[in-house]
Wavefront OBJ file of the C-alpha trace (Angstrom):
o trace
v -17.467 67.284 -12.739
v -19.064 66.936 -15.806
v -22.350 68.779 -17.140
v -25.248 66.447 -16.664
v -23.596 63.455 -14.162
v -23.140 64.134 -10.389
v -20.331 62.156 -8.898
v -23.171 60.051 -7.220
v -24.360 58.890 -10.547
v -21.335 57.870 -12.101
v -20.253 55.599 -9.283
v -23.547 54.075 -9.568
v -22.975 53.693 -13.084
v -19.593 51.755 -12.286
v -21.252 49.899 -9.753
v -24.052 48.494 -11.659
v -21.284 48.010 -14.648
v -19.150 45.960 -12.809
v -22.082 44.324 -11.199
v -24.070 43.063 -14.603
v -20.458 42.063 -15.806
v -19.878 40.125 -12.940
v -23.224 38.058 -13.366
v -22.561 37.611 -16.700
v -18.585 35.894 -15.515
v -18.892 34.142 -12.454
v -21.900 31.638 -14.105
v -19.297 30.692 -16.313
v -16.385 30.696 -13.822
v -17.999 29.229 -11.376
v -19.412 26.030 -14.026
v -15.826 25.552 -15.288
v -14.615 25.553 -11.623
v -17.043 22.842 -10.686
v -16.535 21.139 -13.661
v -12.737 20.559 -12.463
v -13.511 20.078 -9.287
v -15.579 16.728 -10.478
v -13.669 15.858 -13.201
v -10.665 15.581 -10.103
v -12.858 14.261 -7.608
v -13.757 11.622 -9.862
v -10.167 10.475 -10.928
v -9.216 10.180 -7.136
v -12.160 7.859 -6.539
v -11.073 6.038 -9.946
v -6.937 5.574 -8.674
v -8.469 5.069 -4.882
v -10.741 2.160 -5.665
v -8.067 0.543 -8.584
v -6.018 -0.071 -5.378
v -8.298 -0.862 -3.119
v -9.520 -2.967 -5.642
v -6.091 -4.264 -6.279
v -5.337 -5.348 -2.378
v -8.192 -6.435 -1.775
v -8.148 -9.256 -4.428
v -6.830 -12.709 -3.599
v -5.252 -12.984 -7.153
v -1.682 -12.975 -7.185
v 1.338 -14.492 -5.412
v 1.368 -15.696 -1.661
v 3.423 -17.361 0.655
v 1.787 -19.895 2.398
v 2.428 -20.330 5.751
v 1.476 -23.782 8.086
v -0.140 -23.576 10.363
v 1.148 -26.320 12.582
v 4.995 -25.169 12.300
v 3.944 -21.559 11.719
v 7.108 -22.054 8.623
v 6.507 -21.300 5.231
v 5.484 -24.169 3.102
v 4.944 -23.302 -0.777
v 4.515 -20.312 -2.826
v 1.541 -20.193 -4.583
v 0.197 -17.859 -7.047
v -3.825 -17.351 -7.588
v -4.627 -16.149 -10.972
v -8.270 -16.266 -12.868
v -8.985 -18.768 -15.354
v -12.449 -18.611 -17.071
v -13.899 -16.600 -14.458
v -13.173 -19.067 -11.748
v -10.010 -18.554 -9.165
v -7.459 -20.836 -9.416
v -4.087 -21.549 -7.434
v -1.138 -23.565 -8.550
v 1.731 -24.033 -6.331
v 5.327 -22.484 -8.045
v 7.786 -23.894 -5.683
v 8.428 -25.209 -2.295
v 9.243 -22.668 0.196
v 10.722 -25.350 2.565
v 13.906 -24.750 4.661
v 15.222 -28.077 2.849
v 12.968 -28.569 -0.674
v 14.713 -31.852 -0.844
v 13.022 -33.319 1.706
v 9.419 -32.532 0.226
v 7.982 -35.059 -1.329
v 8.307 -34.360 -5.442
v 4.113 -35.735 -6.429
v 1.547 -36.095 -4.811
v 1.044 -39.699 -3.843
v -2.211 -39.432 -1.573
v -4.487 -37.263 -4.247
v -7.055 -38.138 -5.762
v -8.886 -37.991 -9.023
v -6.799 -36.003 -11.996
v -3.799 -34.730 -9.308
v -2.886 -38.572 -8.139
v 0.680 -38.868 -8.437
v 1.412 -35.667 -10.080
v 4.085 -33.235 -9.542
v 3.560 -30.917 -6.488
v 5.573 -28.079 -8.374
v 2.518 -26.644 -10.594
v -0.369 -28.768 -9.249
v -3.314 -26.599 -9.012
v -4.362 -26.561 -5.348
v -7.296 -24.160 -5.430
v -10.147 -24.781 -8.138
v -13.363 -22.856 -9.092
v -13.620 -19.872 -6.738
v -15.840 -17.405 -7.314
v -14.068 -13.955 -8.247
v -16.287 -11.784 -6.471
v -16.927 -11.364 -2.785
v -19.449 -11.872 -0.561
v -19.136 -9.964 2.659
v -15.554 -10.113 2.076
v -15.126 -13.946 1.334
v -14.551 -15.481 -2.075
v -16.405 -18.470 -2.027
v -17.396 -21.121 -3.918
v -14.335 -23.487 -4.851
v -11.949 -26.168 -3.523
v -8.402 -26.559 -1.354
v -6.552 -29.582 -1.788
v -4.221 -30.329 0.784
v -1.301 -32.496 -0.820
v -0.050 -33.598 2.851
v -3.907 -35.951 3.206
v -5.218 -35.675 -0.526
v -8.228 -34.410 1.214
v -10.475 -32.079 -0.880
v -11.861 -28.879 1.065
v -14.960 -26.330 0.282
v -12.708 -23.441 0.103
v -13.390 -19.135 1.280
v -10.699 -16.481 1.004
v -10.749 -13.463 2.751
v -7.365 -11.097 1.990
v -6.933 -8.523 4.473
v -4.236 -5.851 4.840
v -1.187 -7.966 3.161
v -2.248 -11.286 3.861
v -4.753 -13.853 2.644
v -7.249 -16.058 4.763
v -7.269 -18.952 3.450
v -10.267 -21.282 4.968
v -10.725 -25.079 4.351
v -14.395 -26.613 5.344
v -15.671 -29.806 5.722
v -19.187 -29.694 7.037
v -19.170 -27.400 10.298
v -16.095 -28.151 10.426
v -13.031 -25.394 9.258
v -9.130 -24.921 9.585
v -7.946 -21.457 8.707
v -4.111 -20.294 7.595
v -2.850 -17.067 7.054
v -0.891 -16.530 4.054
v 1.495 -13.449 2.975
v 1.111 -12.004 -0.231
v 4.646 -11.888 -2.050
v 6.430 -8.636 -3.452
v 5.870 -8.401 -7.458
l 1 2 3 4 5 6 7 8 9 10 11 12 13 14 15 16 17 18 19 20 21 22 23 24 25 26 27 28 29 30 31 32 33 34 35 36 37 38 39 40 41 42 43 44 45 46 47 48 49 50 51 52 53 54 55 56 57 58 59 60 61 62 63 64 65 66 67 68 69 70 71 72 73 74 75 76 77 78 79 80 81 82 83 84 85 86 87 88 89 90 91 92 93 94 95 96 97 98 99 100 101 102 103 104 105 106 107 108 109 110 111 112 113 114 115 116 117 118 119 120 121 122 123 124 125 126 127 128 129 130 131 132 133 134 135 136 137 138 139 140 141 142 143 144 145 146 147 148 149 150 151 152 153 154 155 156 157 158 159 160 161 162 163 164 165 166 167 168 169 170 171 172 173 174 175 176 177 178 179
């Protein structure tokens, strides 16, 4: 043993020194780890929210399914124009497209006697959802020429398309097309 120091004093001195060092290092290391964890969690949340937002948006390509026959009818592309959602017929999905009318003979207004391919059948839908429903626009049924108030609700890769006149409505389920 060294003169003037006991083994107990040396051990206590090392403990104090180690504790003092840990006191100074711990907050810095702890703070860095907390910042990293918050950064990783924020990044993960943003990726998740972007994925959910895309999956829960009516924007994209859809295959309309005839609610009477259950067969594919047309491919519709919904996009945003001037802050509103609009949808156009891109192509017929009927088994025999040659039997489909080329023009909308029953359509009213500016769509009267216009070609079906390229026709805007969805107009003026709000880009923000209320209770999961995108509302505020209208949809045209080219077969009958009738225009309905419209509500859209994306759900599990499908789109609920509800046309309404007064308290009465009809809902079709459209399928999302691959990109």
